[in-house]
DRENKOLPA-972535 format. One record per residue: residue in three letters; x, y, z of N, C-alpha, C in turn. Coordinates in steps of 0.1 Angstrom, whole numbers, padded with zeros to 4 digits, always signed. Layout:
BEGIN
ALAXYZXYZXYZ
...
***
This chain:
BEGIN
MET-0130+0465+0089-0115+0464+0088-0113+0464+0072
MET-0120+0468+0064-0118+0466+0049-0111+0477+0044
ARG-0102+0474+0037-0093+0485+0029-0100+0491+0018
LYS-0094+0501+0011-0102+0507+0000-0104+0497-0012
THR-0115+0503-0018-0118+0496-0032-0116+0507-0043
HIS-0116+0501-0055-0114+0510-0066-0127+0517-0069
ARG-0127+0529-0071-0139+0536-0071-0141+0545-0085
ALA-0153+0546-0089-0155+0555-0100-0153+0570-0097
VAL-0148+0579-0107-0146+0592-0103-0155+0602-0096
GLY-0170+0595-0098-0181+0603-0093-0181+0599-0077
ALA-0177+0587-0075-0177+0584-0059-0166+0591-0052
VAL-0154+0592-0060-0145+0601-0052-0149+0615-0050
ILE-0155+0620-0060-0160+0635-0058-0170+0635-0047
ALA-0179+0623-0045-0191+0624-0035-0184+0623-0020
ILE-0172+0615-0020-0164+0614-0009-0156+0628-0005
ALA-0152+0634-0015-0145+0646-0013-0155+0657-0009
ALA-0166+0657-0012-0177+0666-0007-0179+0661+0008
LEU-0180+0651+0012-0181+0646+0026-0170+0653+0035
ALA-0159+0654+0027-0145+0657+0035-0145+0673+0037
LEU-0153+0681+0032-0153+0696+0033-0155+0701+0047
PRO-0165+0695+0055-0165+0700+0068-0152+0699+0077
LEU-0146+0686+0075-0131+0686+0083-0123+0699+0076
ALA-0121+0698+0064-0113+0708+0058-0115+0722+0063
ALA-0130+0725+0065-0131+0737+0070-0130+0742+0083
CYS-0130+0731+0091-0125+0733+0106-0111+0731+0108
SER-0105+0724+0102-0091+0722+0104-0083+0735+0101
SER-0073+0737+0110-0068+0749+0111-0053+0748+0112
SER-0045+0757+0104-0032+0755+0104-0026+0769+0110
SER-0034+0776+0116-0031+0790+0122-0037+0792+0136
GLY-0032+0798+0144-0035+0802+0157-0046+0810+0158
ASP-0056+0811+0168-0065+0819+0171-0063+0834+0174
SER-0073+0841+0177-0070+0856+0180-0063+0856+0196
GLU-0064+0847+0202-0058+0849+0214-0043+0841+0215
GLY-0038+0835+0202-0025+0832+0200-0024+0817+0204
GLN-0035+0812+0205-0034+0796+0205-0032+0791+0193
VAL-0025+0777+0191-0023+0771+0180-0033+0761+0179
GLU-0039+0759+0168-0051+0749+0167-0046+0737+0159
ILE-0047+0726+0166-0046+0712+0157-0058+0706+0154
SER-0060+0698+0145-0071+0688+0142-0067+0674+0147
PHE-0078+0669+0151-0077+0654+0155-0090+0649+0149
PHE-0087+0638+0141-0098+0628+0135-0097+0615+0139
HIS-0109+0609+0144-0110+0596+0148-0123+0590+0143
ARG-0123+0577+0147-0136+0567+0141-0146+0564+0151
TRP-0146+0572+0162-0155+0569+0173-0164+0578+0177
PRO-0173+0582+0170-0184+0591+0173-0195+0583+0183
ASN-0194+0571+0184-0204+0565+0195-0196+0563+0208
GLU-0203+0556+0217-0197+0555+0231-0193+0540+0232
PRO-0184+0538+0241-0178+0548+0252-0168+0557+0246
LYS-0162+0553+0235-0148+0560+0231-0151+0575+0228
ASN-0162+0580+0222-0166+0593+0219-0163+0603+0232
SER-0169+0598+0243-0166+0605+0255-0153+0603+0261
TYR-0145+0592+0260-0134+0591+0265-0122+0601+0258
PHE-0124+0602+0244-0113+0611+0236-0117+0624+0239
ALA-0129+0627+0241-0134+0641+0244-0129+0646+0258
GLU-0128+0637+0268-0124+0641+0281-0110+0642+0280
LEU-0104+0632+0273-0089+0634+0272-0083+0647+0265
VAL-0090+0652+0253-0088+0662+0247-0088+0674+0257
GLU-0100+0674+0265-0101+0685+0278-0089+0686+0286
GLU-0087+0675+0290-0074+0673+0299-0062+0681+0294
PHE-0060+0674+0279-0049+0681+0274-0047+0696+0271
GLU-0057+0702+0267-0059+0715+0267-0057+0720+0279
ALA-0064+0716+0290-0061+0724+0302-0045+0724+0307
GLU-0039+0711+0303-0024+0712+0307-0015+0720+0295
ASN-0021+0723+0285-0016+0729+0273-0022+0741+0269
PRO-0025+0752+0276-0034+0762+0272-0030+0769+0259
ASP-0020+0768+0255-0011+0773+0241-0018+0764+0229
ILE-0025+0752+0231-0029+0744+0221-0047+0741+0222
LYS-0052+0744+0210-0066+0741+0210-0068+0728+0200
VAL-0074+0718+0204-0076+0705+0197-0091+0706+0190
LYS-0092+0706+0177-0104+0705+0169-0108+0690+0166
VAL-0117+0684+0172-0120+0670+0170-0132+0669+0160
GLU-0128+0659+0152-0141+0653+0142-0140+0639+0144
SER-0150+0631+0143-0153+0617+0140-0164+0612+0132
VAL-0161+0604+0125-0172+0595+0119-0170+0579+0120
LEU-0180+0573+0117-0181+0559+0119-0172+0551+0110
ASN-0168+0539+0113-0158+0532+0106-0158+0531+0092
ASP-0167+0526+0086-0167+0525+0070-0166+0542+0064
SER-0172+0551+0069-0172+0565+0063-0157+0569+0066
TYR-0154+0565+0078-0138+0570+0083-0127+0565+0070
LYS-0129+0552+0068-0119+0546+0058-0119+0555+0045
ASP-0131+0559+0040-0132+0566+0028-0127+0581+0031
LYS-0132+0586+0040-0129+0601+0042-0116+0604+0044
VAL-0109+0596+0054-0095+0598+0058-0086+0598+0047
LYS-0088+0589+0036-0080+0590+0024-0080+0601+0015
VAL-0092+0607+0016-0094+0618+0008-0086+0630+0015
VAL-0088+0632+0029-0085+0644+0036-0070+0644+0039
ALA-0063+0631+0039-0048+0629+0045-0039+0635+0034
GLY-0044+0636+0023-0034+0639+0012-0035+0654+0008
SER-0047+0662+0015-0049+0675+0013-0042+0685+0020
ASP-0043+0698+0017-0037+0709+0024-0044+0710+0038
ASN-0054+0705+0040-0063+0704+0053-0062+0693+0060
ALA-0051+0685+0059-0051+0671+0065-0052+0670+0079
PRO-0061+0664+0086-0059+0664+0100-0045+0662+0105
ASP-0042+0670+0116-0029+0669+0121-0026+0655+0128
VAL-0035+0651+0135-0033+0639+0141-0046+0630+0138
MET-0043+0617+0133-0055+0607+0128-0055+0596+0129
PHE-0065+0588+0134-0066+0575+0135-0061+0566+0123
SER-0054+0556+0126-0051+0545+0115-0050+0530+0118
TRP-0056+0523+0109-0051+0509+0113-0038+0506+0107
SER-0032+0495+0112-0018+0492+0108-0020+0485+0095
GLY-0006+0478+0093-0007+0468+0082-0008+0478+0069
SER-0017+0473+0059-0017+0477+0046-0023+0490+0047
PHE-0032+0493+0058-0040+0508+0057-0028+0519+0060
ILE-0021+0517+0069-0007+0527+0072+0002+0527+0060
THR+0002+0515+0055+0011+0514+0042+0007+0523+0031
GLU-0006+0523+0028-0012+0531+0017-0011+0545+0020
LEU-0013+0550+0033-0010+0563+0036+0004+0568+0033
VAL+0013+0558+0037+0027+0562+0038+0031+0563+0022
GLU+0025+0553+0013+0028+0553+0000+0023+0565-0007
GLY+0013+0572-0002+0008+0583-0006+0013+0598-0002
GLY+0025+0595+0007+0031+0607+0011+0025+0615+0021
ASN+0013+0607+0029+0005+0615+0037+0008+0617+0052
VAL+0015+0607+0058+0019+0607+0071+0035+0608+0075
MET+0036+0612+0087+0051+0616+0089+0058+0604+0096
ASP+0070+0603+0092+0079+0593+0098+0083+0597+0110
LEU+0081+0587+0121+0081+0593+0135+0096+0587+0139
SER+0102+0580+0133+0116+0575+0136+0125+0584+0143
ASP+0127+0596+0139+0135+0605+0145+0131+0609+0157
TRP+0119+0615+0159+0114+0618+0172+0115+0608+0184
LEU+0112+0593+0179+0112+0583+0189+0126+0581+0191
ALA+0136+0582+0181+0151+0579+0186+0156+0590+0195
GLU+0150+0603+0193+0154+0614+0202+0146+0612+0217
ASN+0136+0606+0219+0129+0603+0229+0127+0587+0233
PRO+0136+0580+0235+0137+0567+0235+0127+0562+0246
GLU+0125+0571+0256+0114+0566+0268+0101+0565+0263
ILE+0096+0571+0251+0084+0571+0244+0084+0557+0237
LYS+0095+0555+0230+0094+0544+0221+0093+0529+0229
ASP+0101+0531+0240+0101+0520+0249+0088+0515+0257
ARG+0078+0526+0257+0065+0527+0262+0057+0515+0257
TYR+0059+0513+0246+0051+0502+0238+0055+0488+0235
TYR+0045+0479+0235+0051+0464+0232+0057+0465+0218
GLU+0068+0458+0216+0073+0460+0202+0066+0454+0192
SER+0057+0442+0195+0051+0436+0186+0039+0444+0181
GLN+0035+0453+0189+0025+0463+0185+0031+0474+0177
MET+0042+0476+0177+0048+0490+0171+0052+0484+0155
GLU+0057+0472+0152+0059+0467+0141+0050+0468+0130
PRO+0036+0466+0133+0028+0468+0122+0026+0482+0117
PHE+0031+0492+0124+0030+0505+0119+0043+0509+0111
GLN+0051+0500+0110+0064+0502+0103+0064+0500+0087
VAL+0069+0509+0081+0069+0507+0065+0084+0510+0061
ASN+0090+0502+0053+0103+0504+0048+0112+0508+0059
GLY+0113+0503+0070+0121+0508+0079+0118+0519+0090
GLY+0107+0525+0085+0103+0539+0092+0090+0535+0101
GLN+0089+0543+0112+0079+0542+0121+0066+0553+0117
TYR+0056+0550+0113+0047+0557+0109+0034+0560+0118
GLY+0034+0551+0128+0021+0552+0137+0025+0549+0151
ILE+0018+0551+0159+0018+0547+0175+0006+0541+0179
PRO+0007+0528+0184-0006+0522+0187-0013+0525+0199
VAL-0026+0526+0199-0035+0529+0209-0039+0516+0218
GLY-0044+0505+0209-0048+0495+0215-0044+0483+0208
MET-0047+0472+0213-0042+0458+0209-0055+0450+0204
GLN-0056+0445+0196-0068+0437+0190-0063+0422+0186
ALA-0072+0412+0191-0066+0399+0187-0080+0391+0186
LYS-0080+0378+0178-0092+0371+0177-0088+0356+0183
LEU-0097+0355+0192-0097+0339+0200-0111+0334+0198
PHE-0112+0319+0201-0123+0313+0205-0126+0316+0220
PHE-0139+0319+0221-0144+0322+0233-0154+0310+0236
TYR-0153+0305+0248-0161+0293+0253-0167+0294+0266
ASN-0179+0286+0266-0188+0288+0279-0182+0277+0287
LYS-0176+0281+0298-0169+0272+0308-0180+0264+0313
ASP-0191+0268+0315-0202+0261+0323-0206+0247+0313
VAL-0208+0249+0301-0210+0239+0291-0199+0228+0291
PHE-0188+0234+0290-0176+0225+0290-0174+0218+0305
ALA-0179+0224+0313-0179+0215+0327-0189+0204+0326
GLU-0201+0209+0322-0212+0199+0322-0209+0185+0313
LEU-0202+0189+0303-0198+0179+0293-0184+0171+0297
GLY-0178+0176+0305-0163+0171+0308-0153+0173+0299
LEU-0156+0188+0293-0145+0191+0283-0134+0201+0289
GLU-0124+0202+0281-0113+0211+0284-0110+0219+0272
ALA-0107+0231+0272-0101+0239+0261-0092+0231+0251
PRO-0094+0230+0240-0084+0220+0231-0072+0228+0229
GLU-0063+0219+0226-0050+0223+0224-0045+0218+0211
SER-0053+0208+0205-0048+0204+0191-0061+0203+0181
TRP-0057+0200+0169-0071+0200+0160-0079+0189+0164
ASP-0074+0178+0166-0081+0164+0170-0089+0168+0184
ASP-0083+0175+0193-0089+0179+0205-0102+0189+0201
PHE-0101+0198+0193-0110+0207+0187-0122+0199+0183
VAL-0118+0191+0173-0130+0183+0166-0137+0173+0175
SER-0130+0169+0186-0137+0160+0197-0145+0169+0204
VAL-0142+0181+0207-0150+0189+0216-0163+0192+0207
LEU-0162+0196+0196-0173+0201+0188-0184+0187+0185
GLU-0177+0176+0184-0185+0165+0183-0193+0163+0196
ALA-0186+0163+0208-0192+0161+0221-0205+0169+0222
VAL-0202+0185+0218-0213+0193+0220-0225+0189+0211
GLN-0222+0187+0198-0233+0183+0189-0240+0171+0195
ALA-0233+0160+0199-0238+0148+0204-0248+0152+0215
ASP-0246+0161+0223-0254+0166+0233-0267+0173+0230
GLY-0267+0175+0217-0282+0182+0211-0278+0196+0210
MET-0267+0204+0212-0265+0216+0210-0256+0221+0198
THR-0258+0232+0193-0250+0239+0181-0236+0241+0187
PRO-0225+0236+0183-0212+0238+0190-0208+0253+0187
ILE-0209+0258+0176-0204+0271+0172-0213+0284+0168
GLN-0213+0294+0171-0221+0305+0165-0213+0312+0156
PHE-0217+0314+0143-0209+0320+0132-0218+0329+0125
GLY-0217+0343+0126-0224+0353+0118-0216+0355+0107
ALA-0220+0350+0093-0214+0354+0083-0218+0363+0072
GLN-0230+0369+0079-0237+0379+0068-0228+0390+0065
GLU-0221+0394+0074-0210+0405+0070-0198+0397+0067
GLN-0189+0403+0056-0177+0395+0052-0165+0395+0062
TRP-0165+0404+0070-0153+0406+0078-0152+0394+0086
PRO-0162+0388+0094-0160+0377+0103-0153+0365+0096
ILE-0158+0365+0082-0151+0355+0072-0138+0358+0072
ALA-0133+0369+0069-0120+0372+0067-0110+0367+0078
HIS-0117+0369+0090-0108+0364+0103-0105+0351+0102
TYR-0114+0341+0099-0114+0328+0098-0103+0324+0088
VAL-0106+0330+0076-0098+0323+0064-0082+0330+0067
GLY-0081+0342+0071-0068+0348+0073-0060+0339+0083
THR-0066+0336+0095-0061+0326+0104-0058+0313+0097
LEU-0069+0305+0089-0065+0294+0086-0055+0294+0073
ASN-0053+0304+0066-0042+0303+0057-0027+0306+0064
GLN-0028+0314+0074-0013+0312+0081-0012+0301+0088
ARG-0021+0294+0094-0020+0280+0100-0014+0270+0087
MET-0020+0271+0076-0018+0259+0066-0006+0261+0058
LEU-0004+0275+0055+0008+0277+0045+0022+0279+0049
PRO+0031+0273+0043+0045+0277+0048+0049+0294+0051
ALA+0056+0297+0059+0057+0312+0063+0061+0320+0051
ASP+0070+0313+0041+0077+0320+0030+0065+0324+0020
VAL+0055+0315+0017+0046+0315+0008+0035+0326+0013
PHE+0031+0324+0025+0023+0333+0031+0027+0346+0031
GLU+0039+0349+0034+0045+0365+0032+0047+0368+0018
ALA+0050+0360+0009+0054+0363-0006+0039+0367-0013
ASP+0028+0360-0008+0016+0364-0015+0008+0376-0010
ARG+0015+0383+0000+0009+0395+0004+0014+0405-0003
ASP+0025+0403-0010+0031+0413-0021+0023+0415-0034
PRO+0016+0425-0036+0008+0426-0047+0015+0424-0061
SER+0026+0427-0061+0033+0425-0073+0038+0408-0077
LYS+0036+0401-0064+0042+0387-0067+0032+0379-0064
GLY+0019+0381-0055+0010+0373-0051+0004+0365-0062
GLU+0005+0350-0059-0003+0341-0071-0013+0332-0064
PHE-0012+0329-0051-0021+0322-0044-0025+0307-0050
THR-0013+0301-0055-0016+0288-0060-0011+0278-0051
ASP-0006+0281-0039-0001+0268-0029-0016+0261-0027
PRO-0016+0248-0027-0026+0239-0024-0031+0241-0009
GLY-0023+0248+0000-0027+0250+0014-0040+0260+0012
TYR-0042+0268+0004-0052+0277+0004-0067+0268+0003
VAL-0067+0259-0008-0077+0252-0008-0081+0243+0004
LYS-0069+0238+0010-0071+0230+0023-0077+0240+0033
ALA-0072+0252+0035-0078+0262+0044-0093+0263+0042
LEU-0097+0265+0032-0111+0267+0028-0117+0253+0032
GLU-0112+0242+0028-0118+0229+0034-0120+0229+0048
VAL-0112+0233+0056-0111+0233+0069-0123+0243+0074
LEU-0125+0254+0068-0135+0263+0071-0150+0257+0068
GLN-0151+0249+0058-0161+0241+0056-0166+0232+0067
GLU-0155+0225+0071-0156+0215+0082-0160+0223+0095
ILE-0154+0235+0099-0159+0242+0111-0173+0248+0108
ALA-0176+0251+0097-0190+0257+0094-0200+0247+0095
SER-0198+0233+0094-0207+0222+0094-0211+0220+0110
TYR-0203+0226+0119-0207+0226+0132-0213+0239+0138
ALA-0215+0246+0129-0222+0261+0133-0237+0261+0128
ASN-0242+0273+0132-0257+0274+0131-0260+0272+0116
ALA-0269+0267+0111-0270+0263+0097-0272+0276+0088
ASP-0278+0286+0094-0281+0298+0086-0270+0309+0086
ALA-0256+0304+0087-0245+0314+0091-0246+0327+0081
THR-0246+0322+0070-0245+0334+0059-0257+0344+0060
ALA-0268+0342+0067-0280+0351+0068-0280+0356+0083
VAL-0269+0355+0090-0271+0359+0104-0258+0370+0106
GLY-0260+0382+0111-0252+0390+0114-0245+0385+0124
HIS-0230+0392+0126-0221+0389+0136-0225+0392+0150
GLU-0234+0405+0151-0239+0409+0164-0250+0399+0169
ALA-0257+0395+0160-0269+0386+0163-0262+0371+0167
ALA-0252+0367+0161-0247+0357+0166-0240+0358+0180
ARG-0234+0367+0181-0228+0370+0194-0238+0371+0207
ASN-0251+0378+0202-0260+0377+0212-0267+0363+0215
ALA-0266+0354+0203-0269+0342+0205-0259+0333+0216
TRP-0246+0336+0213-0237+0329+0221-0238+0335+0237
ILE-0241+0347+0238-0245+0352+0252-0254+0345+0258
ALA-0266+0344+0250-0277+0338+0254-0276+0323+0258
GLY-0264+0316+0256-0261+0302+0257-0266+0293+0247
GLU-0268+0297+0234-0273+0289+0224-0262+0282+0218
ALA-0250+0285+0219-0240+0276+0215-0227+0279+0225
PRO-0218+0271+0226-0210+0274+0236-0196+0280+0231
ILE-0192+0281+0217-0181+0286+0212-0184+0296+0203
MET-0177+0307+0203-0176+0318+0191-0162+0321+0188
TYR-0157+0326+0178-0146+0333+0173-0146+0348+0173
MET-0141+0354+0184-0144+0369+0186-0133+0375+0190
GLN-0134+0389+0187-0122+0398+0193-0123+0401+0209
GLY-0113+0401+0213-0111+0406+0228-0119+0418+0232
SER-0120+0427+0224-0127+0440+0225-0141+0438+0228
GLU-0147+0425+0223-0161+0424+0223-0165+0419+0238
ILE-0156+0417+0250-0159+0414+0261-0168+0425+0266
ALA-0167+0438+0261-0173+0448+0266-0191+0444+0264
TYR-0194+0435+0256-0208+0434+0254-0212+0421+0260
PHE-0202+0415+0269-0208+0403+0274-0216+0404+0289
GLY-0220+0416+0291-0225+0418+0305-0239+0410+0310
ASP-0244+0406+0297-0258+0398+0301-0254+0384+0302
ALA-0241+0379+0299-0237+0363+0299-0240+0358+0311
ALA-0249+0347+0313-0250+0341+0327-0240+0329+0331
PHE-0229+0330+0322-0218+0318+0327-0205+0324+0326
GLU-0196+0315+0331-0182+0319+0330-0178+0317+0316
TYR-0169+0323+0310-0162+0321+0298-0147+0321+0298
GLY-0142+0313+0289-0126+0312+0288-0123+0316+0274
THR-0109+0313+0270-0105+0316+0257-0096+0305+0253
PHE-0094+0302+0241-0083+0294+0234-0078+0298+0221
ASN-0065+0299+0218-0063+0303+0202-0067+0293+0194
PHE-0067+0295+0181-0071+0287+0171-0061+0275+0171
PRO-0066+0263+0173-0055+0252+0173-0048+0249+0160
ALA-0035+0243+0162-0028+0240+0149-0036+0230+0141
VAL-0037+0232+0127-0044+0225+0118-0036+0214+0113
ASP-0041+0201+0114-0036+0192+0108-0029+0193+0093
GLY-0016+0189+0092-0009+0193+0079-0006+0206+0075
GLY-0010+0216+0085-0004+0228+0083+0011+0231+0086
LYS+0015+0240+0078+0031+0244+0078+0033+0259+0084
GLY+0021+0264+0089+0023+0277+0095+0026+0276+0112
ASP+0033+0285+0117+0035+0287+0131+0023+0285+0138
PRO+0018+0277+0147+0005+0275+0155+0005+0286+0166
LEU+0018+0292+0170+0017+0301+0182+0014+0315+0177
GLN+0011+0318+0164+0006+0332+0160-0008+0332+0165
LEU-0010+0346+0167-0023+0351+0170-0027+0360+0160
THR-0040+0358+0155-0046+0367+0146-0050+0383+0152
GLY-0047+0391+0147-0049+0405+0152-0041+0416+0147
ALA-0044+0428+0153-0033+0437+0147-0039+0451+0158
PRO-0028+0457+0159-0032+0470+0167-0038+0481+0157
GLU-0044+0490+0165-0049+0503+0160-0041+0515+0166
GLY-0039+0526+0160-0032+0537+0164-0035+0550+0159
PHE-0025+0558+0160-0027+0572+0154-0014+0575+0146
ALA-0016+0584+0136-0005+0588+0129-0005+0607+0129
VAL+0005+0610+0123+0005+0625+0123+0007+0628+0107
ALA+0000+0638+0102+0000+0642+0090+0016+0647+0085
ALA+0018+0643+0074+0032+0647+0068+0034+0662+0067
ASN+0022+0669+0063+0024+0682+0060+0018+0691+0071
THR+0017+0685+0082+0011+0693+0094+0020+0706+0096
LYS+0015+0719+0098+0023+0729+0101+0026+0730+0114
HIS+0021+0721+0123+0025+0722+0138+0028+0709+0142
PRO+0041+0706+0136+0044+0690+0142+0048+0692+0157
GLU+0055+0700+0163+0056+0700+0176+0044+0699+0186
GLU+0034+0707+0182+0021+0704+0190+0015+0694+0187
SER+0015+0687+0176+0009+0676+0172+0014+0664+0179
LEU+0029+0664+0179+0036+0653+0186+0032+0654+0201
ARG+0032+0665+0206+0029+0668+0222+0015+0661+0225
PHE+0004+0664+0216-0007+0656+0218-0006+0642+0215
LEU-0001+0637+0206+0002+0624+0204+0008+0617+0217
GLU+0019+0621+0222+0027+0615+0233+0016+0615+0246
PHE+0008+0627+0248-0002+0627+0257-0012+0616+0255
MET-0017+0616+0245-0029+0605+0243-0024+0591+0246
LEU-0012+0589+0244-0007+0576+0243+0003+0572+0255
ASN+0002+0580+0267+0013+0577+0277+0007+0566+0288
LYS+0013+0563+0296+0011+0552+0306-0004+0557+0312
GLN-0004+0566+0317-0017+0571+0325-0029+0571+0317
ASN-0027+0572+0305-0040+0574+0298-0040+0559+0290
GLY-0030+0552+0291-0031+0536+0287-0041+0529+0297
VAL-0036+0533+0308-0046+0526+0321-0059+0529+0319
ALA-0062+0542+0316-0075+0549+0316-0083+0542+0302
TYR-0075+0542+0293-0081+0536+0280-0088+0522+0282
THR-0079+0514+0289-0085+0501+0294-0097+0501+0302
GLU-0096+0510+0313-0105+0511+0323-0120+0516+0317
LYS-0119+0527+0307-0130+0532+0304-0135+0528+0291
THR-0127+0522+0284-0133+0518+0270-0134+0501+0271
GLY-0128+0495+0280-0128+0480+0280-0120+0473+0269
GLU-0111+0481+0263-0100+0476+0254-0087+0476+0258
LEU-0079+0470+0252-0064+0468+0257-0054+0478+0252
SER-0051+0485+0262-0040+0495+0258-0026+0486+0253
ALA-0019+0492+0244-0006+0486+0239+0006+0493+0246
VAL+0004+0501+0259+0013+0505+0266+0018+0495+0275
VAL+0029+0492+0278+0036+0481+0287+0031+0483+0301
GLY+0025+0475+0306+0020+0474+0318+0005+0481+0322
ALA+0001+0485+0312-0011+0495+0314-0022+0484+0317
VAL-0023+0475+0311-0036+0466+0314-0035+0459+0326
GLU-0022+0456+0330-0020+0449+0345-0022+0458+0353
GLU-0020+0470+0353-0024+0482+0363-0039+0486+0365
ALA-0046+0483+0352-0061+0488+0350-0068+0481+0359
ASP-0079+0488+0365-0091+0480+0372-0100+0474+0360
ALA-0097+0462+0358-0103+0456+0345-0104+0442+0347
PRO-0114+0433+0341-0116+0420+0345-0106+0412+0342
ALA-0104+0399+0349-0093+0393+0346-0093+0387+0332
SER-0106+0383+0329-0105+0379+0314-0101+0388+0303
LEU-0100+0400+0305-0094+0409+0296-0080+0409+0298
LYS-0076+0408+0310-0060+0408+0312-0053+0394+0307
ALA-0061+0384+0309-0057+0371+0303-0056+0373+0287
ILE-0064+0382+0279-0063+0382+0265-0052+0391+0263
SER-0047+0400+0272-0037+0409+0269-0024+0399+0270
SER-0022+0391+0278-0012+0383+0280-0011+0373+0269
GLU-0022+0370+0266-0023+0360+0252-0016+0368+0239
ILE-0019+0380+0238-0013+0391+0228+0002+0391+0230
VAL+0004+0393+0241+0018+0396+0244+0029+0386+0243
ASP+0022+0373+0246+0031+0360+0246+0030+0354+0233
ALA+0022+0358+0222+0021+0352+0208+0035+0354+0203
SER+0037+0344+0194+0049+0343+0185+0051+0356+0176
ALA+0039+0357+0172+0038+0370+0162+0023+0373+0159
MET+0021+0383+0153+0005+0387+0151+0005+0384+0136
THR-0008+0376+0132-0012+0374+0120-0022+0387+0115
PRO-0018+0394+0106-0027+0404+0100-0042+0400+0097
TRP-0051+0409+0099-0064+0407+0094-0064+0406+0078
LEU-0069+0395+0073-0069+0391+0059-0072+0404+0050
ASP-0082+0413+0055-0085+0424+0048-0079+0435+0049
ASN-0067+0435+0058-0057+0444+0057-0044+0440+0052
ALA-0043+0426+0045-0033+0419+0040-0031+0420+0027
TYR-0040+0420+0018-0041+0419+0006-0047+0431-0003
ASP-0043+0432-0014-0049+0443-0023-0064+0441-0023
PRO-0071+0453-0023-0086+0453-0021-0092+0445-0033
GLN-0087+0445-0044-0093+0436-0054-0092+0422-0051
ILE-0083+0417-0043-0081+0403-0040-0088+0400-0028
VAL-0092+0410-0020-0100+0408-0008-0115+0406-0010
GLN-0116+0416-0022-0131+0417-0026-0137+0402-0033
ALA-0127+0397-0040-0129+0384-0045-0128+0374-0036
TYR-0120+0372-0025-0116+0363-0016-0131+0361-0008
LEU-0134+0372-0002-0146+0371+0006-0157+0370+0002
ALA-0162+0376-0011-0175+0374-0017-0176+0358-0022
GLU-0164+0353-0028-0165+0339-0030-0165+0328-0020
THR-0159+0333-0009-0159+0324+0002-0174+0326+0008
GLN-0180+0336+0009-0193+0338+0015-0202+0327+0006
LEU-0200+0329-0007-0208+0317-0017-0206+0304-0012
MET-0193+0302-0009-0189+0288-0006-0197+0282+0007
LEU-0197+0293+0018-0204+0289+0029-0217+0289+0030
ALA-0225+0294+0016-0240+0293+0013-0242+0280+0005
GLY-0232+0273+0000-0233+0260-0006-0232+0265-0022
GLN-0228+0276-0026-0229+0279-0041-0216+0281-0047
GLN-0206+0277-0041-0192+0279-0044-0183+0266-0040
THR-0173+0263-0044-0163+0252-0039-0150+0259-0034
PRO-0142+0253-0027-0129+0258-0023-0121+0261-0035
GLU-0121+0253-0047-0112+0254-0058-0117+0264-0065
GLY-0131+0268-0067-0137+0280-0072-0132+0292-0067
VAL-0132+0293-0054-0129+0306-0046-0116+0307-0049
MET-0108+0298-0050-0093+0300-0052-0089+0305-0068
ALA-0098+0300-0074-0096+0304-0091-0103+0318-0092
ALA-0110+0322-0085-0114+0335-0085-0104+0346-0080
VAL-0099+0340-0068-0087+0348-0061-0073+0350-0071
GLN-0071+0338-0076-0060+0338-0085-0062+0349-0097
ALA-0073+0348-0102-0077+0358-0112-0077+0372-0107
ALA-0081+0375-0096-0079+0389-0091-0063+0393-0088
ALA-0057+0384-0085-0043+0385-0082-0036+0387-0095
GLN-0041+0381-0105-0033+0383-0118-0036+0397-0122
ARG-0049+0403-0120-0053+0415-0125-0045+0426-0118
VAL-0042+0422-0105-0033+0433-0095-0020+0432-0101
ARG-0013+0420-0104+0000+0420-0110+0002+0427-0122
ASP-0009+0427-0130-0008+0433-0145-0010+0449-0142
GLY-0014+0452-0130-0016+0466-0129-0030+0473-0132
ALA-0041+0463-0130-0052+0466-0132-0059+0473-0122
***
């Protein structure tokens, strides 16, 4: 979920070279049989989503024989680099995947994606199809630049069997949470699994804790690259709380990857782990019942404890598409109610279409997470999609050092403040 980083010219040239295959296959003209060809670029060459979207394209082409959809996909990190190169080119993909928040904002500021507001105003039945909380993260300066395909949220997953054995319940306050952790530890178990070898799981903890600790106006103001200072004492407090949480986790967290930590949780080595709802698809081998709870309100926190960390993912249309009508037709088909149900059933993820998850043949645990998202007071954006890349880089690298015992909360924030100053100065 990382945003762009500042790259040397040579790196940009290398990425541009990677983009050539997409440019070569992208078409802005019809073929010899009079079909219009549009290009579709997404980030799932792996299963189950690769097959899901391939089947969806086949269905669309069967219903729309006048349109041919040319598909390309690359994995997550490569996608982030590649789409930023091709989105602004003459061969931009007509329909492209986008994260919400700062990622879509960057595409908008580059003039690369279409404002869908007029289309939605003319077709209110399409606009009303999606949860408003999942539409808002794709809005920039009053315009709607993306449509959500799926909802993502971060929750604590817990082993119900262990909790029952120890007479514990899902915590509702910070004191309850600490009491649970201490009870598990007293029983001889590691309470929390935490894989901090990659930086993005760290971002999820820090982003949530910042929202919980800081006054809402400060939290929002510091997201503005031209104003962010990160001097509120709540930032240091948030990192101190993260240290407290880490003290209940596996001791080698910064040497353990998130997948390995998740496998350890599935194996029952610790009863609690902070994960995304989409990870339920990996729980097939879990030999226990599990439940979820939102990140508890933190003592002394000034933020809304009913928010839920997460953000929708979706699709946008190229601003310079030569086939806007056909591209919008494909977008509408891909994200309709019927395909929203299929998306949940076939991929195990949460559709952003109102009622789709409820109608889907899906686990009750997945439907419960959908309700958590819909009922949340607001969504807290992923930290790595909330701040300028320079700030994110400093924040996560220094926090990782802190978790390894090589940095202090004050030191982390000094590095973040220095990065924020460089951003404000236009560096």
